[in-house]
C-alpha positions, 0 to 999 in steps of 0.5 A: 519514538518512530524508527524509519525502516525499509519495508523488508527490514520491518519484521526483522526489526520487530523480532530483534527488539529494535522496534515494538510495533509495525504501523506501516500498512502491513497486512496480517497474512498467514505467512507473516502470522508465522513470525509475528502477531497482529492487532485487530484490523484497523483499515481496509484499502482498495487497490488503485493504479497511479498514472500520469495525469492527462496521459493515455490511461488517465480515463481508465475505469477497468483494470483491463483498460491497461492492456499493453501498458507497462505496469509494476508494483512494489517488490515483495507485496501482493500488489505485484502479483495482481498485475497478472489479472490484466490481460495483455499487460507488459508486466515490468520488474518489481521496484523497491519503493514508491519513490522509485516507481514515481520516478519511473512513471515521471520519466515514462519507463512505466505507464503506471503502478499498482498501489493501495489508495493511501499511496495514490493519495500521497502521489497526487499530493506530491506531484500534480502530474500524477493521477490515482485511478480508482476502479469500477472493475478492479483487481480481485483481492482477499481480505487477507491482502487488503486488511491492515493491522499493527504488527507486534511480537509473538504473545506481546502484551501490546496486542490487547492494549492496541485492540482496546484503543482501536475498538474506541475509534469508528471505521469512519473516523479511521478512514478520516484519520488515514486520509488526513495522515496521508495528505500530511506525511512528509513523504508526500512532498518528495 
């Protein structure tokens, strides 16, 4: 059974036994590893910027093209910290979730928001007015930040089972599955 849970509630839901695993684009950071265990990495995602299609930043190719832009990202994610790599950016308060950022972008409160590629694809699918910017000169990130794995409770018996399944799926197949899932998720229609 799939249980919808707010981002900040995922780890508590796992550690309390409400859910058995987190399959929600979570990075296995050192901080999170203090509380929960992770499977092997199943996906690595690049950071993108979601902007208005046809707007001032539509043709951007470097993060530095966003000098003077009002930019935000999701609260309690590394996406928000990388905004500081843009010289002269007008960093806006972090937001709780992607639907809130989409509304802020649509209404002109922000010029763009940092996300990983899956959200960029989802935003473009949801609204023809959104454009995902993939950078030739992008954010500096670490594998710890961009790698995604399944979160499980400490010493879970599920870890070995999940890793066994993941080992049978090629990286190319995983990317295809992820792109298809993103385009078909109900959230992309919001």
